[in-house]
N, CA, C and O atoms as a GROMACS GRO file, in nm:
protein
  528
    1MET      N    1   7.268  13.489  12.405
    1MET     CA    2   7.323  13.502  12.537
    1MET      C    3   7.451  13.418  12.544
    1MET      O    4   7.452  13.303  12.499
    2ALA      N    5   7.559  13.475  12.599
    2ALA     CA    6   7.687  13.404  12.609
    2ALA      C    7   7.680  13.301  12.720
    2ALA      O    8   7.619  13.324  12.824
    3PRO      N    9   7.744  13.184  12.697
    3PRO     CA   10   7.743  13.080  12.801
    3PRO      C   11   7.823  13.126  12.923
    3PRO      O   12   7.923  13.196  12.909
    4GLN      N   13   7.778  13.086  13.041
    4GLN     CA   14   7.848  13.120  13.165
    4GLN      C   15   7.964  13.023  13.186
    4GLN      O   16   7.952  12.903  13.166
    5VAL      N   17   8.075  13.078  13.228
    5VAL     CA   18   8.192  12.996  13.258
    5VAL      C   19   8.186  12.961  13.406
    5VAL      O   20   8.185  13.049  13.492
    6VAL      N   21   8.183  12.833  13.436
    6VAL     CA   22   8.179  12.787  13.574
    6VAL      C   23   8.322  12.761  13.619
    6VAL      O   24   8.394  12.681  13.559
    7LYS      N   25   8.363  12.829  13.725
    7LYS     CA   26   8.497  12.808  13.779
    7LYS      C   27   8.495  12.694  13.879
    7LYS      O   28   8.396  12.673  13.950
    8THR      N   29   8.604  12.621  13.884
    8THR     CA   30   8.615  12.513  13.982
    8THR      C   31   8.636  12.574  14.120
    8THR      O   32   8.672  12.691  14.132
    9ALA      N   33   8.613  12.494  14.222
    9ALA     CA   34   8.634  12.540  14.359
    9ALA      C   35   8.780  12.580  14.381
    9ALA      O   36   8.808  12.679  14.449
   10ALA      N   37   8.872  12.504  14.323
   10ALA     CA   38   9.015  12.535  14.339
   10ALA      C   39   9.047  12.672  14.278
   10ALA      O   40   9.124  12.748  14.336
   11GLU      N   41   8.990  12.702  14.162
   11GLU     CA   42   9.013  12.831  14.099
   11GLU      C   43   8.956  12.944  14.184
   11GLU      O   44   9.017  13.051  14.194
   12GLN      N   45   8.841  12.921  14.244
   12GLN     CA   46   8.780  13.022  14.328
   12GLN      C   47   8.863  13.046  14.454
   12GLN      O   48   8.883  13.161  14.494
   13VAL      N   49   8.913  12.939  14.515
   13VAL     CA   50   8.994  12.953  14.636
   13VAL      C   51   9.126  13.021  14.603
   13VAL      O   52   9.171  13.108  14.678
   14THR      N   53   9.188  12.983  14.492
   14THR     CA   54   9.314  13.043  14.452
   14THR      C   55   9.297  13.193  14.431
   14THR      O   56   9.385  13.271  14.466
   15ARG      N   57   9.187  13.232  14.375
   15ARG     CA   58   9.161  13.373  14.350
   15ARG      C   59   9.150  13.450  14.481
   15ARG      O   60   9.184  13.568  14.485
   16LEU      N   61   9.103  13.385  14.588
   16LEU     CA   62   9.084  13.452  14.717
   16LEU      C   63   9.209  13.450  14.805
   16LEU      O   64   9.216  13.525  14.903
   17MET      N   65   9.307  13.367  14.771
   17MET     CA   66   9.427  13.356  14.853
   17MET      C   67   9.512  13.482  14.838
   17MET      O   68   9.522  13.537  14.728
   18PRO      N   69   9.575  13.527  14.946
   18PRO     CA   70   9.663  13.644  14.935
   18PRO      C   71   9.789  13.609  14.857
   18PRO      O   72   9.837  13.496  14.861
   19LEU      N   73   9.839  13.706  14.788
   19LEU     CA   74   9.965  13.689  14.717
   19LEU      C   75  10.080  13.708  14.816
   19LEU      O   76  10.075  13.798  14.900
   20VAL      N   77  10.180  13.626  14.806
   20VAL     CA   78  10.298  13.638  14.892
   20VAL      C   79  10.396  13.732  14.824
   20VAL      O   80  10.443  13.704  14.713
   21PRO      N   81  10.426  13.844  14.888
   21PRO     CA   82  10.516  13.940  14.824
   21PRO      C   83  10.659  13.886  14.821
   21PRO      O   84  10.703  13.815  14.912
   22GLU      N   85  10.728  13.920  14.716
   22GLU     CA   86  10.870  13.881  14.708
   22GLU      C   87  10.951  13.975  14.796
   22GLU      O   88  10.925  14.095  14.802
   23LEU      N   89  11.051  13.918  14.862
   23LEU     CA   90  11.140  13.999  14.943
   23LEU      C   91  11.241  14.068  14.852
   23LEU      O   92  11.278  14.013  14.749
   24PRO      N   93  11.285  14.186  14.890
   24PRO     CA   94  11.390  14.251  14.810
   24PRO      C   95  11.520  14.171  14.822
   24PRO      O   96  11.534  14.084  14.908
   25ASP      N   97  11.613  14.202  14.734
   25ASP     CA   98  11.743  14.136  14.741
   25ASP      C   99  11.804  14.154  14.879
   25ASP      O  100  11.778  14.253  14.948
   26LEU      N  101  11.885  14.056  14.918
   26LEU     CA  102  11.953  14.063  15.047
   26LEU      C  103  12.048  14.183  15.048
   26LEU      O  104  12.130  14.198  14.957
   27PRO      N  105  12.037  14.268  15.150
   27PRO     CA  106  12.130  14.382  15.158
   27PRO      C  107  12.272  14.332  15.182
   27PRO      O  108  12.291  14.216  15.218
   28PRO      N  109  12.371  14.416  15.164
   28PRO     CA  110  12.509  14.375  15.189
   28PRO      C  111  12.525  14.322  15.332
   28PRO      O  112  12.468  14.378  15.426
   29THR      N  113  12.602  14.216  15.345
   29THR     CA  114  12.623  14.154  15.478
   29THR      C  115  12.771  14.151  15.513
   29THR      O  116  12.816  14.068  15.593
   30ASP      N  117  12.847  14.241  15.454
   30ASP     CA  118  12.991  14.242  15.477
   30ASP      C  119  13.029  14.314  15.607
   30ASP      O  120  13.147  14.341  15.630
   31PHE      N  121  12.931  14.345  15.690
   31PHE     CA  122  12.960  14.405  15.820
   31PHE      C  123  13.022  14.303  15.914
   31PHE      O  124  13.083  14.342  16.014
   32PHE      N  125  13.009  14.172  15.884
   32PHE     CA  126  13.078  14.066  15.956
   32PHE      C  127  13.167  13.993  15.857
   32PHE      O  128  13.132  13.981  15.740
   33ASN      N  129  13.281  13.943  15.904
   33ASN     CA  130  13.366  13.863  15.816
   33ASN      C  131  13.321  13.716  15.825
   33ASN      O  132  13.231  13.682  15.902
   34GLU      N  133  13.383  13.630  15.746
   34GLU     CA  134  13.342  13.488  15.742
   34GLU      C  135  13.351  13.422  15.880
   34GLU      O  136  13.265  13.342  15.917
   35THR      N  137  13.456  13.455  15.955
   35THR     CA  138  13.474  13.395  16.087
   35THR      C  139  13.363  13.438  16.182
   35THR      O  140  13.310  13.355  16.257
   36GLN      N  141  13.327  13.565  16.179
   36GLN     CA  142  13.219  13.613  16.266
   36GLN      C  143  13.086  13.545  16.230
   36GLN      O  144  13.010  13.507  16.319
   37TRP      N  145  13.059  13.529  16.101
   37TRP     CA  146  12.936  13.459  16.060
   37TRP      C  147  12.940  13.315  16.108
   37TRP      O  148  12.840  13.262  16.156
   38ALA      N  149  13.055  13.251  16.094
   38ALA     CA  150  13.067  13.111  16.137
   38ALA      C  151  13.041  13.097  16.287
   38ALA      O  152  12.973  13.005  16.331
   39VAL      N  153  13.096  13.190  16.367
   39VAL     CA  154  13.075  13.186  16.511
   39VAL      C  155  12.928  13.209  16.543
   39VAL      O  156  12.871  13.138  16.627
   40LEU      N  157  12.865  13.305  16.477
   40LEU     CA  158  12.724  13.333  16.502
   40LEU      C  159  12.638  13.210  16.473
   40LEU      O  160  12.552  13.175  16.553
   41PHE      N  161  12.661  13.145  16.359
   41PHE     CA  162  12.579  13.029  16.324
   41PHE      C  163  12.612  12.907  16.411
   41PHE      O  164  12.527  12.822  16.432
   42ALA      N  165  12.735  12.899  16.460
   42ALA     CA  166  12.767  12.793  16.556
   42ALA      C  167  12.690  12.816  16.685
   42ALA      O  168  12.641  12.721  16.746
   43LEU      N  169  12.680  12.942  16.727
   43LEU     CA  170  12.601  12.973  16.847
   43LEU      C  171  12.453  12.943  16.824
   43LEU      O  172  12.385  12.891  16.913
   44MET      N  173  12.403  12.974  16.706
   44MET     CA  174  12.263  12.944  16.674
   44MET      C  175  12.239  12.794  16.678
   44MET      O  176  12.139  12.748  16.733
   45ASP      N  177  12.330  12.718  16.621
   45ASP     CA  178  12.316  12.572  16.621
   45ASP      C  179  12.324  12.515  16.762
   45ASP      O  180  12.257  12.417  16.794
   46ALA      N  181  12.405  12.577  16.848
   46ALA     CA  182  12.415  12.531  16.986
   46ALA      C  183  12.289  12.567  17.065
   46ALA      O  184  12.248  12.494  17.155
   47THR      N  185  12.229  12.680  17.032
   47THR     CA  186  12.108  12.726  17.100
   47THR      C  187  11.988  12.644  17.057
   47THR      O  188  11.900  12.615  17.139
   48LEU      N  189  11.983  12.607  16.931
   48LEU     CA  190  11.874  12.525  16.875
   48LEU      C  191  11.937  12.395  16.825
   48LEU      O  192  11.949  12.376  16.704
   49PRO      N  193  11.977  12.306  16.915
   49PRO     CA  194  12.055  12.189  16.875
   49PRO      C  195  11.975  12.086  16.796
   49PRO      O  196  11.852  12.080  16.801
   50ALA      N  197  12.049  12.006  16.723
   50ALA     CA  198  11.990  11.891  16.655
   50ALA      C  199  11.960  11.787  16.762
   50ALA      O  200  12.049  11.746  16.836
   51LEU      N  201  11.836  11.744  16.769
   51LEU     CA  202  11.795  11.644  16.867
   51LEU      C  203  11.784  11.509  16.799
   51LEU      O  204  11.710  11.494  16.701
   52THR      N  205  11.856  11.412  16.850
   52THR     CA  206  11.864  11.281  16.789
   52THR      C  207  11.835  11.174  16.894
   52THR      O  208  11.872  11.189  17.010
   53LEU      N  209  11.770  11.068  16.851
   53LEU     CA  210  11.746  10.957  16.943
   53LEU      C  211  11.880  10.906  16.997
   53LEU      O  212  11.978  10.898  16.924
   54GLU      N  213  11.881  10.873  17.125
   54GLU     CA  214  12.006  10.827  17.190
   54GLU      C  215  12.075  10.718  17.110
   54GLU      O  216  12.197  10.716  17.098
   55SER      N  217  11.997  10.628  17.056
   55SER     CA  218  12.055  10.514  16.983
   55SER      C  219  12.114  10.553  16.848
   55SER      O  220  12.181  10.471  16.784
   56GLU      N  221  12.088  10.676  16.802
   56GLU     CA  222  12.133  10.716  16.669
   56GLU      C  223  12.232  10.832  16.669
   56GLU      O  224  12.266  10.883  16.562
   57VAL      N  225  12.279  10.874  16.786
   57VAL     CA  226  12.375  10.985  16.794
   57VAL      C  227  12.506  10.942  16.728
   57VAL      O  228  12.561  10.837  16.762
   58ARG      N  229  12.555  11.024  16.634
   58ARG     CA  230  12.680  10.997  16.564
   58ARG      C  231  12.788  11.100  16.598
   58ARG      O  232  12.907  11.072  16.586
   59ASP      N  233  12.745  11.220  16.639
   59ASP     CA  234  12.840  11.327  16.668
   59ASP      C  235  12.792  11.400  16.793
   59ASP      O  236  12.700  11.481  16.787
   60GLU      N  237  12.854  11.371  16.905
   60GLU     CA  238  12.811  11.428  17.033
   60GLU      C  239  12.830  11.579  17.040
   60GLU      O  240  12.769  11.644  17.125
   61HIS      N  241  12.912  11.635  16.952
   61HIS     CA  242  12.934  11.780  16.951
   61HIS      C  243  12.824  11.853  16.875
   61HIS      O  244  12.797  11.970  16.903
   62LYS      N  245  12.760  11.786  16.781
   62LYS     CA  246  12.658  11.850  16.698
   62LYS      C  247  12.518  11.798  16.723
   62LYS      O  248  12.421  11.855  16.673
   63GLN      N  249  12.505  11.692  16.799
   63GLN     CA  250  12.374  11.633  16.824
   63GLN      C  251  12.352  11.618  16.975
   63GLN      O  252  12.442  11.580  17.049
   64SER      N  253  12.230  11.649  17.017
   64SER     CA  254  12.190  11.627  17.157
   64SER      C  255  12.098  11.506  17.160
   64SER      O  256  12.003  11.496  17.082
   65ALA      N  257  12.127  11.415  17.250
   65ALA     CA  258  12.050  11.291  17.258
   65ALA      C  259  11.919  11.313  17.331
   65ALA      O  260  11.913  11.383  17.432
   66ILE      N  261  11.813  11.251  17.278
   66ILE     CA  262  11.686  11.245  17.349
   66ILE      C  263  11.645  11.098  17.357
   66ILE      O  264  11.679  11.018  17.270
   67SER      N  265  11.572  11.067  17.461
   67SER     CA  266  11.529  10.928  17.478
   67SER      C  267  11.411  10.898  17.385
   67SER      O  268  11.346  10.988  17.332
   68GLU      N  269  11.387  10.771  17.368
   68GLU     CA  270  11.271  10.728  17.288
   68GLU      C  271  11.143  10.782  17.352
   68GLU      O  272  11.051  10.822  17.281
   69ALA      N  273  11.137  10.784  17.484
   69ALA     CA  274  11.019  10.835  17.555
   69ALA      C  275  10.998  10.984  17.528
   69ALA      O  276  10.885  11.028  17.507
   70GLN      N  277  11.107  11.062  17.528
   70GLN     CA  278  11.095  11.204  17.498
   70GLN      C  279  11.046  11.227  17.355
   70GLN      O  280  10.965  11.315  17.330
   71PHE      N  281  11.097  11.146  17.262
   71PHE     CA  282  11.053  11.157  17.124
   71PHE      C  283  10.905  11.123  17.113
   71PHE      O  284  10.830  11.194  17.045
   72ARG      N  285  10.862  11.017  17.178
   72ARG     CA  286  10.720  10.977  17.176
   72ARG      C  287  10.633  11.088  17.236
   72ARG      O  288  10.524  11.115  17.185
   73ASP      N  289  10.680  11.152  17.343
   73ASP     CA  290  10.606  11.263  17.404
   73ASP      C  291  10.593  11.380  17.306
   73ASP      O  292  10.486  11.440  17.294
   74ALA      N  293  10.702  11.411  17.236
   74ALA     CA  294  10.699  11.520  17.138
   74ALA      C  295  10.603  11.487  17.024
   74ALA      O  296  10.528  11.573  16.978
   75LEU      N  297  10.605  11.363  16.979
   75LEU     CA  298  10.516  11.321  16.872
   75LEU      C  299  10.370  11.329  16.918
   75LEU      O  300  10.284  11.375  16.843
   76ALA      N  301  10.343  11.285  17.040
   76ALA     CA  302  10.206  11.292  17.093
   76ALA      C  303  10.160  11.437  17.106
   76ALA      O  304  10.046  11.469  17.076
   77LEU      N  305  10.250  11.524  17.152
   77LEU     CA  306  10.217  11.666  17.164
   77LEU      C  307  10.184  11.725  17.027
   77LEU      O  308  10.085  11.797  17.012
   78ALA      N  309  10.268  11.695  16.928
   78ALA     CA  310  10.243  11.747  16.793
   78ALA      C  311  10.109  11.696  16.740
   78ALA      O  312  10.032  11.771  16.680
   79ARG      N  313  10.082  11.570  16.761
   79ARG     CA  314   9.956  11.512  16.713
   79ARG      C  315   9.836  11.572  16.784
   79ARG      O  316   9.728  11.583  16.726
   80GLY      N  317   9.853  11.610  16.909
   80GLY     CA  318   9.742  11.668  16.983
   80GLY      C  319   9.720  11.815  16.957
   80GLY      O  320   9.610  11.866  16.980
   81GLN      N  321   9.823  11.886  16.910
   81GLN     CA  322   9.815  12.031  16.893
   81GLN      C  323   9.797  12.076  16.748
   81GLN      O  324   9.758  12.190  16.724
   82MET      N  325   9.826  11.989  16.652
   82MET     CA  326   9.826  12.031  16.513
   82MET      C  327   9.711  11.967  16.435
   82MET      O  328   9.673  11.852  16.459
   83VAL      N  329   9.657  12.045  16.342
   83VAL     CA  330   9.550  11.994  16.258
   83VAL      C  331   9.605  11.885  16.167
   83VAL      O  332   9.542  11.780  16.150
   84GLU      N  333   9.721  11.910  16.109
   84GLU     CA  334   9.787  11.811  16.022
   84GLU      C  335   9.925  11.781  16.080
   84GLU      O  336  10.025  11.835  16.032
   85PRO      N  337   9.932  11.698  16.183
   85PRO     CA  338  10.062  11.671  16.247
   85PRO      C  339  10.157  11.596  16.153
   85PRO      O  340  10.114  11.527  16.061
   86PRO      N  341  10.285  11.613  16.178
   86PRO     CA  342  10.384  11.544  16.094
   86PRO      C  343  10.385  11.394  16.122
   86PRO      O  344  10.344  11.348  16.228
   87SER      N  345  10.434  11.321  16.024
   87SER     CA  346  10.453  11.178  16.045
   87SER      C  347  10.569  11.161  16.143
   87SER      O  348  10.643  11.255  16.171
   88GLU      N  349  10.583  11.041  16.195
   88GLU     CA  350  10.693  11.013  16.288
   88GLU      C  351  10.828  11.041  16.221
   88GLU      O  352  10.916  11.101  16.282
   89GLU      N  353  10.842  10.998  16.097
   89GLU     CA  354  10.969  11.016  16.026
   89GLU      C  355  10.998  11.165  16.001
   89GLU      O  356  11.112  11.209  16.015
   90LEU      N  357  10.894  11.241  15.964
   90LEU     CA  358  10.913  11.384  15.938
   90LEU      C  359  10.951  11.458  16.066
   90LEU      O  360  11.039  11.544  16.063
   91LEU      N  361  10.886  11.426  16.177
   91LEU     CA  362  10.921  11.489  16.304
   91LEU      C  363  11.065  11.456  16.343
   91LEU      O  364  11.139  11.542  16.391
   92LYS      N  365  11.104  11.332  16.321
   92LYS     CA  366  11.240  11.289  16.352
   92LYS      C  367  11.341  11.369  16.270
   92LYS      O  368  11.441  11.417  16.323
   93LYS      N  369  11.314  11.385  16.140
   93LYS     CA  370  11.405  11.462  16.054
   93LYS      C  371  11.410  11.608  16.097
   93LYS      O  372  11.517  11.670  16.098
   94TYR      N  373  11.294  11.663  16.133
   94TYR     CA  374  11.287  11.802  16.177
   94TYR      C  375  11.374  11.824  16.301
   94TYR      O  376  11.451  11.920  16.307
   95LEU      N  377  11.362  11.736  16.398
   95LEU     CA  378  11.438  11.750  16.521
   95LEU      C  379  11.588  11.731  16.499
   95LEU      O  380  11.669  11.789  16.571
   96GLU      N  381  11.625  11.650  16.401
   96GLU     CA  382  11.767  11.622  16.375
   96GLU      C  383  11.838  11.733  16.299
   96GLU      O  384  11.961  11.737  16.296
   97ASP      N  385  11.763  11.824  16.239
   97ASP     CA  386  11.825  11.929  16.158
   97ASP      C  387  11.884  12.040  16.243
   97ASP      O  388  11.840  12.065  16.355
   98MET      N  389  11.984  12.105  16.185
   98MET     CA  390  12.048  12.220  16.249
   98MET      C  391  12.003  12.344  16.172
   98MET      O  392  11.996  12.340  16.049
   99PRO      N  393  11.973  12.454  16.241
   99PRO     CA  394  11.923  12.574  16.172
   99PRO      C  395  12.014  12.622  16.060
   99PRO      O  396  11.966  12.664  15.955
  100SER      N  397  12.144  12.618  16.082
  100SER     CA  398  12.235  12.672  15.981
  100SER      C  399  12.240  12.588  15.853
  100SER      O  400  12.301  12.630  15.755
  101SER      N  401  12.178  12.471  15.854
  101SER     CA  402  12.177  12.390  15.732
  101SER      C  403  12.070  12.435  15.634
  101SER      O  404  12.064  12.386  15.521
  102TYR      N  405  11.984  12.528  15.676
  102TYR     CA  406  11.879  12.579  15.588
  102TYR      C  407  11.917  12.715  15.533
  102TYR      O  408  11.932  12.811  15.610
  103PRO      N  409  11.933  12.726  15.402
  103PRO     CA  410  11.967  12.856  15.343
  103PRO      C  411  11.869  12.966  15.381
  103PRO      O  412  11.909  13.081  15.401
  104GLY      N  413  11.742  12.934  15.391
  104GLY     CA  414  11.642  13.035  15.426
  104GLY      C  415  11.662  13.091  15.566
  104GLY      O  416  11.640  13.210  15.589
  105PHE      N  417  11.704  13.006  15.659
  105PHE     CA  418  11.733  13.050  15.795
  105PHE      C  419  11.854  13.144  15.793
  105PHE      O  420  11.852  13.251  15.855
  106VAL      N  421  11.958  13.104  15.722
  106VAL     CA  422  12.080  13.184  15.715
  106VAL      C  423  12.049  13.321  15.654
  106VAL      O  424  12.092  13.424  15.707
  107VAL      N  425  11.975  13.322  15.544
  107VAL     CA  426  11.940  13.449  15.479
  107VAL      C  427  11.853  13.533  15.571
  107VAL      O  428  11.870  13.654  15.578
  108GLY      N  429  11.760  13.469  15.641
  108GLY     CA  430  11.672  13.543  15.732
  108GLY      C  431  11.750  13.612  15.844
  108GLY      O  432  11.722  13.726  15.878
  109ILE      N  433  11.848  13.541  15.900
  109ILE     CA  434  11.930  13.601  16.006
  109ILE      C  435  12.013  13.716  15.949
  109ILE      O  436  12.023  13.822  16.010
  110LYS      N  437  12.072  13.694  15.832
  110LYS     CA  438  12.151  13.801  15.770
  110LYS      C  439  12.064  13.922  15.736
  110LYS      O  440  12.105  14.036  15.757
  111ARG      N  441  11.945  13.898  15.685
  111ARG     CA  442  11.853  14.007  15.651
  111ARG      C  443  11.814  14.085  15.779
  111ARG      O  444  11.810  14.208  15.778
  112THR      N  445  11.787  14.012  15.885
  112THR     CA  446  11.750  14.077  16.011
  112THR      C  447  11.864  14.163  16.064
  112THR      O  448  11.844  14.278  16.103
  113LEU      N  449  11.986  14.106  16.064
  113LEU     CA  450  12.100  14.182  16.116
  113LEU      C  451  12.138  14.299  16.027
  113LEU      O  452  12.193  14.398  16.075
  114ALA      N  453  12.109  14.289  15.898
  114ALA     CA  454  12.136  14.402  15.808
  114ALA      C  455  12.050  14.522  15.843
  114ALA      O  456  12.083  14.635  15.809
  115ASN      N  457  11.938  14.497  15.910
  115ASN     CA  458  11.847  14.605  15.948
  115ASN      C  459  11.866  14.653  16.091
  115ASN      O  460  11.793  14.740  16.138
  116VAL      N  461  11.964  14.598  16.160
  116VAL     CA  462  11.996  14.643  16.296
  116VAL      C  463  12.085  14.767  16.282
  116VAL      O  464  12.170  14.772  16.194
  117PRO      N  465  12.066  14.866  16.368
  117PRO     CA  466  12.152  14.985  16.361
  117PRO      C  467  12.301  14.948  16.370
  117PRO      O  468  12.338  14.849  16.434
  118ASP      N  469  12.383  15.029  16.307
  118ASP     CA  470  12.527  15.004  16.303
  118ASP      C  471  12.588  14.980  16.441
  118ASP      O  472  12.671  14.891  16.458
  119ALA      N  473  12.546  15.059  16.540
  119ALA     CA  474  12.604  15.044  16.675
  119ALA      C  475  12.579  14.904  16.730
  119ALA      O  476  12.668  14.845  16.790
  120GLY      N  477  12.460  14.853  16.711
  120GLY     CA  478  12.428  14.718  16.759
  120GLY      C  479  12.506  14.611  16.685
  120GLY      O  480  12.554  14.515  16.746
  121ARG      N  481  12.519  14.628  16.554
  121ARG     CA  482  12.598  14.531  16.475
  121ARG      C  483  12.744  14.533  16.517
  121ARG      O  484  12.807  14.428  16.525
  122LYS      N  485  12.797  14.651  16.544
  122LYS     CA  486  12.938  14.662  16.586
  122LYS      C  487  12.959  14.593  16.720
  122LYS      O  488  13.060  14.525  16.740
  123GLN      N  489  12.864  14.609  16.812
  123GLN     CA  490  12.876  14.542  16.942
  123GLN      C  491  12.871  14.390  16.926
  123GLN      O  492  12.952  14.318  16.985
  124LEU      N  493  12.777  14.343  16.848
  124LEU     CA  494  12.768  14.198  16.825
  124LEU      C  495  12.893  14.149  16.752
  124LEU      O  496  12.946  14.043  16.785
  125GLY      N  497  12.939  14.224  16.654
  125GLY     CA  498  13.061  14.188  16.582
  125GLY      C  499  13.181  14.176  16.674
  125GLY      O  500  13.264  14.087  16.656
  126ALA      N  501  13.191  14.265  16.772
  126ALA     CA  502  13.303  14.261  16.867
  126ALA      C  503  13.295  14.134  16.953
  126ALA      O  504  13.397  14.072  16.981
  127VAL      N  505  13.174  14.097  16.993
  127VAL     CA  506  13.156  13.974  17.073
  127VAL      C  507  13.193  13.853  16.988
  127VAL      O  508  13.262  13.763  17.035
  128LEU      N  509  13.146  13.851  16.864
  128LEU     CA  510  13.176  13.737  16.775
  128LEU      C  511  13.326  13.728  16.748
  128LEU      O  512  13.381  13.618  16.741
  129TYR      N  513  13.390  13.842  16.733
  129TYR     CA  514  13.535  13.844  16.712
  129TYR      C  515  13.608  13.788  16.835
  129TYR      O  516  13.701  13.709  16.823
  130ALA      N  517  13.562  13.830  16.953
  130ALA     CA  518  13.625  13.784  17.078
  130ALA      C  519  13.606  13.633  17.096
  130ALA      O  520  13.692  13.567  17.155
  131LEU      N  521  13.496  13.580  17.048
  131LEU     CA  522  13.471  13.436  17.061
  131LEU      C  523  13.544  13.353  16.957
  131LEU      O  524  13.552  13.231  16.970
  132SER      N  525  13.596  13.417  16.856
  132SER     CA  526  13.664  13.341  16.749
  132SER      C  527  13.808  13.309  16.783
  132SER      O  528  13.878  13.246  16.703
   0.00000   0.00000   0.00000
């Protein structure tokens, strides 16, 4: 009789985990020029601003100040709502980041807009051009 192979718990869990499919290559994004992309991501950064403690603001144009109390409230909320809440330092770094600094965010926005019908992209492109 052949010996039975005992799998570890980690091997069993890994076997049950879903595979993450790879995304196809990014479609062409030349429907906007560099200036239009820059304006779009500037708007994204303004909509989702970098939040920095008042005492640590270095650039008032790129950072929005929050009080120590607001930061503590956000940290308490995260700790109360999440199974594995972030550390204080990690939450601080998260709030200080700008969306356009993440390549994955930029690619995701470009991928999404590549799938918008031409008419919608042209309208958005005209607005971005007018804002430049």
